[in-house]
C-alpha positions in Angstrom: 6.4 -21.8 19.4 4.9 -18.7 17.7 5.3 -20.2 14.3 3.2 -23.4 14.4 1.8 -26.0 12.0 -1.8 -26.4 10.9 -2.5 -29.3 13.2 -1.3 -27.4 16.3 -3.5 -24.4 15.4 -6.6 -26.6 14.8 -6.2 -28.1 18.3 -6.7 -24.7 20.0 -9.3 -22.0 20.2 -8.3 -18.3 20.0 -9.7 -15.0 20.9 -9.2 -13.7 17.4 -8.2 -15.2 14.1 -6.6 -12.7 11.7 -6.3 -13.6 8.0 -3.4 -11.8 6.4 -0.1 -10.6 7.7 0.5 -7.3 5.8 -0.3 -3.7 6.8 -3.8 -4.5 8.0 -3.1 -8.0 9.5 0.1 -6.9 11.1 -1.4 -3.8 12.7 -4.5 -5.7 13.8 -2.5 -8.5 15.4 -0.1 -6.0 17.0 -2.9 -4.0 18.7 -4.8 -7.1 19.9 -1.8 -9.0 21.3 -0.2 -6.0 23.0 -3.5 -5.7 24.9 -3.6 -9.4 25.9 -5.7 -11.1 23.3 -4.7 -14.5 22.0 -4.4 -14.3 18.2 -3.9 -16.8 15.4 -2.6 -15.3 12.2 -3.1 -17.2 8.9 -0.8 -16.3 6.0 -1.2 -17.8 2.5 2.5 -17.4 1.6 5.7 -18.7 3.0 7.7 -17.5 6.0 10.0 -14.6 5.1 12.8 -13.1 7.2 14.0 -9.7 5.8 17.0 -9.7 8.2 18.4 -12.8 6.5 17.0 -12.5 3.0 17.5 -8.8 2.0 20.3 -8.3 -0.6 21.5 -5.1 1.1 24.6 -4.3 -0.8 24.3 -6.3 -4.0 24.6 -4.2 -7.2 22.7 -4.8 -10.5 25.8 -6.3 -12.2 25.7 -9.2 -9.6 22.1 -10.2 -10.6 20.8 -12.3 -13.5 20.0 -10.0 -16.5 21.5 -7.2 -14.5 18.5 -7.2 -12.1 16.0 -6.4 -14.8 12.3 -7.4 -14.7 11.2 -11.0 -15.6 7.8 -12.6 -15.5 8.4 -14.0 -12.1 10.1 -10.9 -10.7 8.2 -8.0 -12.3 10.0 -5.3 -10.3 13.4 -6.8 -10.8 15.5 -9.6 -9.4 16.2 -7.9 -6.1 12.6 -6.9 -5.3 11.5 -8.3 -2.0 8.3 -9.9 -3.3 8.7 -13.7 -3.5 6.2 -16.2 -4.9 4.0 -13.3 -6.1 3.3 -10.7 -8.8 0.5 -10.0 -11.2 0.5 -13.7 -12.1 0.9 -16.4 -9.5 1.5 -20.0 -10.8 -1.5 -22.2 -10.0 -3.6 -19.2 -8.8 -5.3 -17.7 -11.8 -8.0 -15.0 -12.0 -10.3 -14.1 -14.8 -11.2 -10.9 -16.6 -14.7 -10.6 -18.0 -13.4 -9.0 -21.2 -10.4 -9.2 -23.4 -10.5 -5.4 -24.0 -7.3 -3.8 -22.5 -9.4 -1.0 -21.0 -11.7 -3.5 -19.3 -9.0 -5.6 -17.7 -7.8 -5.5 -14.1 -4.3 -6.6 -13.1 -4.3 -8.2 -9.6 -1.0 -8.1 -7.7 -0.6 -10.8 -5.0 2.5 -11.4 -2.8 2.5 -14.9 -1.2 4.8 -14.2 1.7 4.7 -13.2 5.3 4.2 -9.5 5.6 2.5 -9.3 2.2 2.9 -6.1 0.2 4.6 -4.3 3.1 7.9 -5.9 2.0 7.7 -4.4 -1.4 5.7 -1.2 -1.3 7.0 2.4 -1.9 6.4 3.3 1.8 4.8 6.7 0.9 2.7 7.4 4.0 0.2 10.2 3.4 -2.8 11.0 5.6 -6.3 11.3 4.0 -7.6 14.8 4.7 -11.0 16.0 5.8 -12.2 16.3 2.2 -11.2 12.7 1.5 -13.6 11.4 4.1 -16.5 13.4 2.8 -16.1 13.6 -1.0 -19.8 13.2 -1.9 -20.6 16.2 0.3 -18.2 18.3 -1.8 -19.1 17.3 -5.4 -22.1 14.9 -5.2 -20.1 11.9 -6.5 -19.3 8.6 -4.9 -19.8 8.1 -1.1 -19.0 9.8 2.1 -17.3 7.7 4.8 -19.1 7.0 8.1 -16.0 8.4 9.8 -14.5 11.9 9.7 -10.8 12.9 9.7 -11.1 13.8 13.4 -12.1 10.2 14.2 -9.0 8.8 12.5 -6.4 11.5 13.3 -5.4 10.0 16.7 -4.8 6.7 15.0 -2.7 8.3 12.3 -0.6 9.8 15.2 -0.2 6.3 16.7 0.8 4.6 13.5 3.3 7.3 12.6 5.0 7.1 16.0 5.0 3.3 15.8 6.3 2.6 12.3 8.5 5.8 11.9 7.5 8.3 9.1 9.6 11.2 8.0 8.0 14.4 6.8 7.1 17.9 7.7 3.9 19.9 8.5 3.3 22.3 5.7 -0.3 23.4 6.5 -1.6 23.0 2.9 -5.2 22.5 2.1 -6.5 19.0 2.8 -2.9 17.9 3.6 -3.2 17.3 7.3 -0.4 18.1 9.8 0.7 15.5 12.2 0.7 16.0 16.0 4.0 17.3 17.4 6.6 14.6 17.7 5.0 12.2 15.3 7.2 12.8 12.3 10.9 12.2 11.8 13.0 14.8 10.0 12.8 14.5 6.2 16.0 13.9 4.2 17.5 16.8 2.2 16.1 17.3 -1.3 18.3 16.1 -4.2 19.7 18.5 -6.7 17.0 17.5 -9.2 14.4 18.0 -6.4 15.5 21.6 -5.8 15.4 22.3 -9.5 11.9 20.9 -9.9 10.8 22.7 -6.8 11.9 26.0 -8.2 10.3 25.6 -11.6 7.1 23.9 -10.4 6.7 26.7 -8.0 6.7 29.2 -10.8 3.7 27.2 -12.2 1.9 27.4 -8.9 2.7 23.8 -7.9 3.9 23.4 -4.3 6.7 20.9 -3.8 7.2 19.9 -0.2 8.9 17.3 2.0 7.7 13.8 1.3 6.2 11.5 3.9 7.7 8.0 3.9 8.0 5.2 6.4 11.8 5.2 6.6 13.8 6.0 9.8 16.0 9.1 9.2 16.9 8.7 12.8 16.3 6.1 15.5 12.9 6.1 17.1 12.4 7.6 20.6 12.2 4.2 22.4 12.1 5.9 25.8 9.0 8.1 25.3 7.0 6.6 22.4 6.0 3.3 24.1 4.3 5.1 27.0 2.5 7.4 24.6 1.3 4.4 22.5 0.4 2.1 25.4 -0.4 4.2 28.5 -1.0 2.1 31.6 0.3 -1.0 30.0 3.9 -1.6 31.3 4.3 -5.0 29.6 3.5 -3.6 26.2 5.8 -0.6 26.8 8.6 -2.9 27.7 8.1 -5.1 24.6 7.8 -2.1 22.3 10.8 -0.4 23.8 13.0 -3.4 23.0 11.5 -3.7 19.5 12.2 0.0 18.7 15.8 -0.3 20.0 16.3 -3.2 17.6 15.6 -0.9 14.6 18.5 1.1 13.0 18.3 4.4 11.2 18.6 4.2 7.5 22.1 4.7 6.0 20.8 4.8 2.4 22.5 1.7 1.2 19.8 -0.2 -0.5 16.5 0.5 -2.4 13.6 0.2 0.0 11.7 -2.3 -2.2 14.4 -4.9 -1.4 13.3 -5.0 2.2 15.6 -4.0 5.0 17.9 -6.1 7.2 18.3 -3.4 9.8 14.6 -2.7 10.1 15.0 1.0 9.0 12.0 1.0 6.8 8.5 -0.2 7.7 7.6 -3.8 7.0 5.0 -5.7 8.9 7.6 -8.5 9.3 10.1 -6.2 11.1 7.8 -3.7 12.9 4.4 -5.2 13.7 5.2 -8.9 14.1 8.3 -8.9 16.4 6.6 -7.1 19.3 3.3 -9.0 18.7 5.3 -12.3 18.9 7.1 -10.9 21.9 3.9 -10.9 23.9 3.6 -14.7 23.6 0.0 -14.2 22.5 0.5 -14.6 18.7 0.7 -17.9 16.8 1.4 -17.8 13.0 0.6 -20.4 10.4 2.2 -19.8 7.0 1.2 -21.6 3.8 -2.4 -21.4 4.9 -4.7 -20.8 1.9 -7.9 -19.5 3.5 -11.0 -20.0 1.5 -14.0 -19.9 3.9 -15.4 -18.4 7.1 -17.8 -20.9 8.6 -20.9 -19.7 10.5 -22.8 -21.5 13.2 -26.5 -21.8 13.6 -26.4 -18.7 15.8 -25.2 -16.6 12.8 -21.8 -16.0 14.3 -18.4 -16.8 12.6 -17.1 -19.9 14.4 -14.2 -21.2 12.3 -12.0 -20.4 9.4 -11.2 -23.1 6.8 -8.0 -23.2 4.9 -5.9 -25.5 2.8 -2.5 -26.4 4.3 -0.4 -25.9 1.2 2.4 -28.1 2.6 0.1 -31.2 2.9 -2.9 -30.3 0.7 -5.2 -31.0 3.6 -8.3 -29.1 4.7 -8.0 -27.5 8.1 -10.4 -25.6 10.3 -9.4 -23.3 13.2 -11.7 -21.7 15.7 -11.9 -18.3 17.3 -14.3 -15.9 19.1 -13.7 -13.2 16.5 -12.6 -13.4 12.9 -10.8 -10.5 11.2 -10.3 -10.5 7.4 -7.2 -8.5 6.5 -6.0 -10.5 3.4 -6.0 -7.5 1.0 -9.1 -6.1 -0.6 -9.7 -8.5 -3.4 -8.6 -11.6 -1.4 -11.0 -10.6 1.4 -13.8 -10.3 -1.1 -12.9 -13.7 -2.5 -13.1 -15.3 0.9 -16.5 -13.7 1.7 -18.0 -14.7 -1.7 -16.7 -18.3 -1.3 -18.3 -18.4 2.2 -21.8 -18.6 0.6 -21.8 -14.9 0.1 -21.2 -14.1 3.8 -21.9 -10.6 5.0 -23.6 -9.8 1.6 -27.2 -9.1 2.5 -26.6 -5.6 0.8 -25.3 -7.2 -2.4 -22.3 -4.9 -2.1 -19.5 -7.5 -1.5 -17.2 -7.2 -4.4 -18.7 -3.9 -5.6 -17.0 -0.5 -6.0 -13.5 -1.9 -6.6 -11.0 1.0 -7.0 -7.4 1.6 -7.9 -5.3 4.7 -8.0 -5.2 6.7 -11.2 -1.7 6.6 -12.6 0.1 8.3 -15.4 3.9 8.9 -15.9 6.1 11.2 -17.9 9.9 11.1 -18.2 12.2 13.9 -19.3 15.9 15.0 -19.6 17.2 18.3 -18.3 20.4 19.8 -19.8 20.9 21.8 -16.6 21.6 18.5 -14.8 24.2 17.3 -17.3 27.9 16.9 -16.4 27.5 17.6 -12.8 30.6 17.0 -10.7 30.5 13.8 -8.6 28.6 14.2 -5.4 26.8 12.1 -2.8 23.1 11.7 -3.5 22.5 8.7 -1.3 19.0 8.8 0.1 15.6 7.1 0.1 14.4 5.5 -3.1 12.8 8.7 -4.3 10.2 10.7 -2.4 12.4 13.2 -0.6 9.8 15.7 -1.9 6.4 15.5 -3.5 3.7 17.7 -4.8 0.3 17.4 -3.1 -2.9 18.3 -5.0 -2.9 22.1 -5.3 -6.1 22.9 -7.3 -8.9 22.3 -4.8 -10.3 25.8 -5.1 -10.3 25.8 -8.9 -11.8 22.3 -8.9 -14.5 23.2 -6.5 -15.4 26.3 -8.6 -15.9 24.0 -11.6 -12.8 25.3 -13.5 -11.4 21.8 -14.3 -13.0 19.1 -16.4 -12.5 16.4 -13.7 -13.7 16.3 -10.1 -10.9 14.8 -8.0 -7.2 15.5 -7.7 -3.8 13.8 -7.7 -0.4 14.1 -6.1 2.9 14.1 -7.9 5.8 11.7 -7.1 9.2 13.0 -8.3 12.2 11.0 -9.2 15.7 12.0 -10.2 19.2 12.0 -8.9 22.1 9.6 -9.4 20.7 6.2 -8.3 22.6 3.0 -9.0 22.8 2.8 -12.8 21.4 -0.2 -14.7 20.2 -1.2 -18.1 17.5 1.4 -18.0 20.2 4.0 -17.8 21.6 2.7 -21.1 18.1 2.9 -22.7 17.9 6.5 -21.7 21.3 7.2 -23.3 20.1 5.6 -26.6 17.1 7.9 -26.6 19.4 10.9 -26.5 22.4 9.7 -28.6 20.9 7.2 -30.9 23.5 4.7 -29.6 27.2 5.1 -29.1 30.2 2.9 -28.4 33.6 2.8 -26.8 35.1 6.1 -25.6 32.0 8.1 -26.9 29.7 5.9 -24.9 31.7 6.6 -21.7 31.6 10.3 -22.4 27.9 10.2 -23.0 27.3 8.2 -19.8 29.2 10.8 -17.7 27.4 13.7 -19.4 23.9 12.5 -19.1 24.0 10.4 -15.9 21.7 12.0 -13.3 20.0 14.4 -15.8 16.8 12.4 -16.1 13.7 13.2 -14.2 10.5 11.2 -13.8 7.0 12.2 -12.7 4.3 9.8 -11.5 0.8 11.1 -10.9 -1.3 9.3 -8.3 -4.9 10.3 -8.4 -8.3 9.6 -7.0 -10.7 7.2 -8.6 -14.4 7.6 -7.9 -16.2 4.3 -7.2 -18.5 3.2 -10.0 -21.0 0.4 -10.6 -18.9 -1.1 -13.5 -15.8 -1.9 -11.5 -16.3 -4.9 -9.3 -15.3 -8.5 -8.9 -17.3 -11.7 -8.4 -16.6 -15.5 -8.4 -16.0 -17.1 -11.8 -18.5 -20.0 -12.3 -16.0 -22.3 -13.9 -12.3 -21.6 -13.0 -10.7 -22.8 -9.8 -7.1 -22.5 -8.5 -4.8 -25.4 -7.9 -6.3 -25.9 -4.4 -9.8 -26.2 -5.9 -10.9 -22.8 -4.7 -13.1 -20.8 -7.1 -11.3 -17.7 -8.4 -12.2 -14.1 -8.9 -13.5 -12.6 -12.1 -12.9 -8.9 -12.6 -15.1 -6.3 -14.3 -13.4 -2.9 -14.8 -14.1 0.5 -16.3 -12.4 3.8 -15.8 -14.8 6.8 -16.0 -14.2 9.9 -18.0 -13.4 11.6 -14.6 -10.3 9.5 -14.3 -9.3 9.6 -17.9 -9.4 13.4 -18.0 -7.4 13.5 -14.8 -4.7 11.4 -16.4 -4.5 13.7 -19.4 -4.1 16.7 -17.0 -1.2 14.8 -15.4 0.5 14.4 -18.7 0.2 18.0 -19.6 1.3 19.2 -16.2 4.4 17.0 -16.1 5.4 18.1 -19.6 5.0 21.7 -18.5 7.3 21.2 -15.5 10.0 19.6 -17.7 9.8 22.2 -20.3 9.9 25.0 -17.7 13.3 23.6 -16.6 14.5 23.8 -20.2 14.2 20.0 -20.5 12.8 17.7 -23.2 10.0 15.2 -22.8 10.7 11.6 -23.7 7.9 10.4 -26.1 4.6 12.1 -26.8 2.5 13.9 -24.3 -0.6 11.7 -24.3 -3.9 13.7 -24.7 -6.2 10.7 -25.2 -7.4 9.5 -21.8 -7.5 5.9 -22.8 -3.8 6.0 -23.6 -2.8 8.3 -20.8 -4.2 6.3 -17.9 -2.4 3.2 -16.5 -4.3 -0.1 -16.5 -6.6 -0.9 -13.6 -4.6 -2.7 -10.8 -1.2 -1.7 -12.2 -0.6 0.9 -9.4 -1.3 -1.9 -6.8 -3.5 0.3 -4.7 -6.8 -1.6 -5.1 -9.4 -0.8 -2.3 -13.1 -1.3 -2.0 -15.2 -4.4 -2.3 -16.6 -4.4 1.3 -17.1 -0.7 1.9 -18.1 0.8 5.2 -21.1 2.9 5.6 -24.0 4.0 7.9 -26.7 1.9 6.2 -26.7 -1.9 6.2 -28.6 -1.9 2.9 -25.8 0.0 1.0 -22.6 -1.1 2.7 -20.9 -4.2 4.1 -19.5 -2.9 7.4 -20.1 -0.2 9.9 -17.6 2.5 10.8 -15.5 0.0 12.8 -15.1 -2.6 10.1 -17.7 -4.8 11.8 -19.9 -6.5 9.2 -23.5 -5.7 9.5 -24.6 -9.3 9.1 -22.1 -11.2 11.3 -21.3 -9.2 14.5 -18.1 -11.1 15.3 -16.7 -10.8 11.7 -14.5 -7.7 11.0 -12.7 -6.4 7.9 -9.6 -4.3 8.5 -7.9 -4.0 5.1 -8.5 -1.7 2.1 -11.8 -3.5 1.2 -13.4 -1.1 3.7 -12.6 2.1 1.7 -15.7 4.0 0.6 -13.5 6.1 -1.7 -9.9 6.1 -2.9 -8.2 9.4 -2.2 -5.1 10.6 -4.1 -3.1 9.6 -1.0 -1.5 6.2 -1.0 -3.8 3.9 1.1 -1.4 2.1 3.4 -1.2 4.6 6.3 -5.0 4.9 6.3 -5.3 1.1 6.3 -3.1 0.8 9.4 -4.9 3.7 11.2 -8.3 2.1 10.6 -7.0 -1.4 11.5 -5.8 0.0 14.9 -9.1 1.7 15.4 -11.0 -1.5 14.6 -8.8 -3.6 16.8 -9.5 -1.3 19.7 -13.2 -1.8 19.1 -12.8 -5.5 19.1 -11.0 -5.4 22.4 -13.7 -3.1 23.9 -16.5 -5.4 22.8 -14.7 -8.5 24.1 -14.1 -6.9 27.5 -17.9 -6.1 27.6 -18.7 -9.7 26.7 -20.5 -8.5 23.6 -18.3 -10.7 21.4 
């Protein structure tokens, strides 16, 4: 049985133990099992089956509170995240200050597949500049890998999970190899209007890159390209790809997908990995420790079986931490500071810089009814366009951002009513219906997603007093945005307002010119990375370029904790590419009997 209980897992010894089942854990387990390694996956949350649990066709009026946010469902009733959020009952964390600017908000999903069930699925490659930022402006760290090292793995991941997009050849916005990308969906009416007016401001608006199938994957050619010389892996992957349907734009992606049209670890990585017969999964396994033998090697992983409350140890030749950046840090620090000879475990925590502006555009009012079914946003986006100006010192901040654009006629809800009240002051009866028909679909929304430079003041450590319900010491967060990020957020605000006004629209609320007000709180974008950064020097980093910890040669990290910087590109595609690369390294070292 691939899903086993804690007792069955403790009775065996595995080639590799993988902690976590999301983008990093799923990709790591996939690569290892498809190449013959026996893997045990430990997941802190419950088993989750998107095919059975996704509310594909349910509308807001069918949900409690019309599907609006609640403390236990921050992204609304239908969001795929279960047993998780910024607050998890019985699993607290601590902030070192009460100041809003110094607080970090830690999102945790306790479910099989982790955040891959909920995420926006924006899948952008880091560019050459993003792997060597210090070489460009003297700030932060360069990575010990270059774009050329990771590019083949970006190709592999795109072919495997299915990413739509186009190759536009813009600066530091890498093109994919031929055949890697699926055709992007057509822009919405609002997208075309934004594209026209943003273009007049010098801002390029191009096809988005998102892990959603606009057509079925090439199940005949792709398996051989991904697994050359491995007929069993090709067969398993061919069947898994054939089980995925193309999106028919029925349901917001953050609900999950019953037809496997979007990427989730639970529907893309785990089915073929389980199909090899080499993967066992234990859910409700709260990992708290990696245990090291007298020889200095990782020998076991300790966890609490949440179903029984018992302590369980499982054994493996190699241990891979892929639990999410902060959870991986927590495990290392609670393992007597494992892999921390550099003192860098927990250091250089980063999130994405975020700032949002909403507007209303009269040109989009009273449009005739038309079909705007599509992905949940991201048909188009604007990559960072001011590299030359920034490099020449013409901006007051050193790193850039991309723009995510939202508009169109998505399923209305209570937020739609709130937008109407902003414009009308409130109306009732026939007038309300007239207002709804007039203004529906005329709202546009801009989200900036920018680069944070690692700093000494943003980190996490173990709180000396607080423990969770399982008796495991919890994380304490220390957080500070620098002026670099605050100025970037102000630039976002001004830019988004300028686009709205160039369309003849009006901005909702003030344009924020104070960086403390303009920037979203730390952790709120849910892109945290860092905490176990990779590098070339064991005195200044936690792992080498393969995610192998300097101190414990059979202990690897494959999640976002590795990141030496946090580019303006969403991190998930890079997490998967690096995880595939690290798993290949593990396999090579095991074959050579070096692990």
